[in-house]
N, C-alpha and C positions, 0 to 999 in steps of 0.2 A: 722392536729393532731400532737402533740409532741409525743415522745416516751413513756412517761407515760401514755398518754391517750390511745395509742395504745395497751400498756401493760394491762391497766385495761379492755379495751374492749375485748381483747382476752381472759382474765381470766373469764370475764362475759359470754362470748359466750361458753366457754369451760363447762360450767355448764349445757348445753342443750344437748339433744341427737342429733344424726345425722338427723333423720327425720325432726326434727324442724328447723335445720340449713339448710337442703335441701330447705325448704319451704321459708325461709328468703332469701336464695340465688335466687330462683325462682322469688319471687316477686319483688326483688331489681334488677334482671338482672345481678347478679354477675358472674363472670367467674368461671368455674370449673376447678380447677388445679389437682384435684385427688379425690379418693374415701375416704381418711381418714379424721377424724374430723379436724385435723390441716390444711389440704388442704381446706376444706370447709371454715373454719374461714379465712384463708388467703385471699380466694376470695371475701368473704363478706366485709372484711375491706378494701381491695383494692378498691372495687366499691363504698364504703362509701366515701373513701378519695377522689375519683375522683369526686363524687357528691359535696362534701364540695368545691372542687377547681373551678369546672366548672359551677354549676347550683344552689347551694344552696343560693347564694345572688342575684339571678336574681329578679329584681322588675316586670318584664313582660316577661313571656315565649312565644317565638315564634317559632314554630316548622316547619321544612321542611322534608317531607318523600318522598322517591323515590323507585319506582318500576321499574327495569331495563327491556328494550326491544326496539328494533328498530321501530317494527311495532305496538307495543302496550305499548309505554313509558307511565307511569303515575306518576304524583307527586300530593302532598297534602300539602298545608300550613294551619297552624292554629295559633291562637292567643286567649288569655283569652277573655271570653265573658264579664266579668266585668273588667274594666280598672285597678282596684286596686289589682286584684288577679292574681296569677301565677299558682295556682294548683286546683282551684275548677272546678267541672264539672257543666254543659257542657262547651266545649270549642267551639270557632266559626271557622268553616272552611271558610277561606277567598279565597282560590284558590284551585281547584280540577278539574284536567284535564287529559284526556287520548288522546294521539295523536300519529301520524304516523311521525317519525322523518325524514324519507325520503321525505314524502310530505311536511312538515313543512319547512324543511331547505335545502333539496336537490337540489332545483332549483337555489340557489343562488351559488352553487359550479360549477366552470369551471375547467374540466380536463386540466392538463399540458401536459399529454402524451396520454392517452386514459382511459376511465372510467373503463375498465376491467383489467387494469394492477395493479399489487401489489402497485406500486408507488402512483397511485390515489386513490386506496382503503384506504390506510393509511392516506393520506391527507384528504380524504372525511370523514372519521370517526372523525378526528381531527377538521375539519370544523364545522361538526355537534355538536361536544361537545361545542366548543367555542360558538356558536350560543346559544345552549340550556342553558348553565350556565350563560351566561352573560345577555340574553334576558328574559329567563322565570324563571330559579331556583333562580338567585340572592341570593346565599347563604349567602352573607353579611347582608342580612335583617333578618336571622333567627339565633337565638342563640342556637337552639337545631336542630341537623340534624341526620337523619337516613337513611340508604340505603340498599336495598336488596343485599345480596351477591349471585352471580350466581353460579350454580353448574358447575363443569368443566368436567363432564363425560357425555357420550351420551348413556351409556348402550349398546354399540355397534351398534347403530342405525346410519348409515351413512348419512341419510337424515336430522337428527336433529343436527349432529355435526357442520355444517357451522354455524347455528343459534347460537348455544351455544357458539362457539368460538367468534363470532362477538359480542354478548351481553357481554361476559367476557372482551373483549377488550374495549367496551364502559364503562363498570363499572370502570375499571382502569384508563381509560381517565378522567373520572368525578372525581375520587378521586385525581388525579394528579392536575387537575384544581382547585380543592377546597383547596388543601393543602396550608397553614398549619392548615386550620380550622379542628376542630375535627368533625368527621362523625362516628356515631355508626353503626357497621356492623351487620346485622341480616339475618339469612336464612329464608326461608319460612317454614321450618319444626319447628324451634325455635319460630316463630311467632305463629303458630297454636297450639304448645305446651303450650305456655304461655296462650293462651286464652282459650283452650278447652280440649286438649288431657290429661293433667295432671289430670283432674278431672274424667275421663272417663275409664271404664275397658277396658283391652285389647281386649275382646271379641267384645264390641260395636264398637271399633275402627276398628277391623279387618272386621267385618260383616257390619256395617253401615256407619262409618264415612269416610272410604277410598272411598266408592262408591259415596258419596254425599258431599264430602269435599268442593268444590267450592260453591255448593248451600248453605251450611251451613254457610260459611263465609258471603255469601251475606245477608242471613237471619239475621246473628248476627248485621251486619252494619245497617240494616233496623229497627231492634228491638232497636238499641241503639240511633236511632234519638231522640233528646229532653232529653236523659239521659246523654250520654257522648258527644254529639256534636249537634251543631246548624249549619245550612247553611246560610251564608250570602246572603241577598236579598231574602230569601224563606220564604213565609207564608203558613204554613200548617193549613188550615181552616177545619179541620175535627179531630174528635177524633179517627179515624181509624189510624193504623200505616202507616208509610211511605211506599208506593209502589214503585216497581222498575221503573215502566213507569213515575211516578212523578219525580224520581231522575234523569232519562235520560232526561226528558223534561227540568228540571231546568239546567242541565248541557249542554244543546243544543246537545245532542247525539242522534243518530238515534234510533228509537224504535226497540227492540230486539238486539241492539248492544252488543257485547262481553264486559261483566263487570269485569272478573276476576282480571285483573291488576288494574283497577280503584278501586275496593273494597280493594285490598292489600294494596294500598298506604294510604289509610285511616286506615286500620288495623295496619300498622307499625306506623303511626303517633300517633294514640291512645295508642299503646303499650308502646311507649317510654314515653309518658306523664303519663301513669299509672305507670310504673316503678320509675319515678322521684317523683311521688306523694308518693308512697310507701317508698321511700328513705327519703322524708321529714317527714313521720310519723315515720320512723325508728329513724330518728335523735331526734325526740320529745322524743321517748321511751328511748333513751339513756341519753338525759338531764335529764329526770325524774326518771331515775333508774327504768323504768318499767319492766314489765314481757314480754319477747318477745314471749311467747306462746299466750299471748292476741293480740300482734301485728300480729302474724300468723292467728289466729282465726278470727280476724277483716277483714284481707285481704282476706281470703277464703270465707267469707260470701259475701263480696262485689262481687267477681268473680262468685260465685255460683248464686247470684241473676241476674247477667248479663246474664248467659247462660241458665236460667231456661226455657226460652220459647222454644229454639231448643232441649233441653233435652227432654221436654215433646212432642213437635211435632214429633220427630224422634224415640222417645222411647229409649233414650240412657240410659245406666246403669252407674249411678255414683259409684265411688270407695267407 
């Protein structure tokens, strides 16, 4: 965008109220620089410019999403279902895996001093990272990348602190290994806020969602099969919704296996694809000098349709 285009878009956005700007920012994944209208607009324009530079001209969007963990690491790769499309739903899940990094890559590491020393602990994490990125993630094959940001506090729980610090270190090693490629950072809270929390009343969040958060995430993914994504090599020969045991069987995971991290990696993948689709629609509204309230309403209706099943099942109250 040149200066005149930025000026014109800024003036156009200034004609809308802050709630509408907030919705535009949320749908497009724009950064929040402050609470003022000017700050909201600055974030929207910054995100739109990034979209134009990085993703607007992609002929085929391929996405890598990562959920961090040593014992429960998960990644998900997707590509367009139709070869000529970069934005339409559903997208095709080509790789989706959950693994224990110690089990997968640990045996190939030989300690120099001793496995319990700081020296070898540091080298071991670097060894795992190199193997993981080079052999499995292969970020150069994906033109959109998103990764979970680890929390860096343990709420004074000494038992969880070592795991949190190790995961935080792993996250930064992966970032460094992928540099200078662009990787979108996202927190778990921002993820669930994008998909669900922003449409639900605080009372329902506090009394229902916080207790069933992980179950609802799983139910969302199962309900979106066929709508937002398809699984490569999987044939669902029934009209019934996808069941968790069918998913685990397809992914060659044990029945009853923990699925939180597995589910989240696909949620991150779908999230960034959804935001990029919204940015593509936002671009069309700009080109046609359209009403951004219509853009917001269309996006909201799309999201509300996606969460309708869990809203009804768990009797959640919409705002």
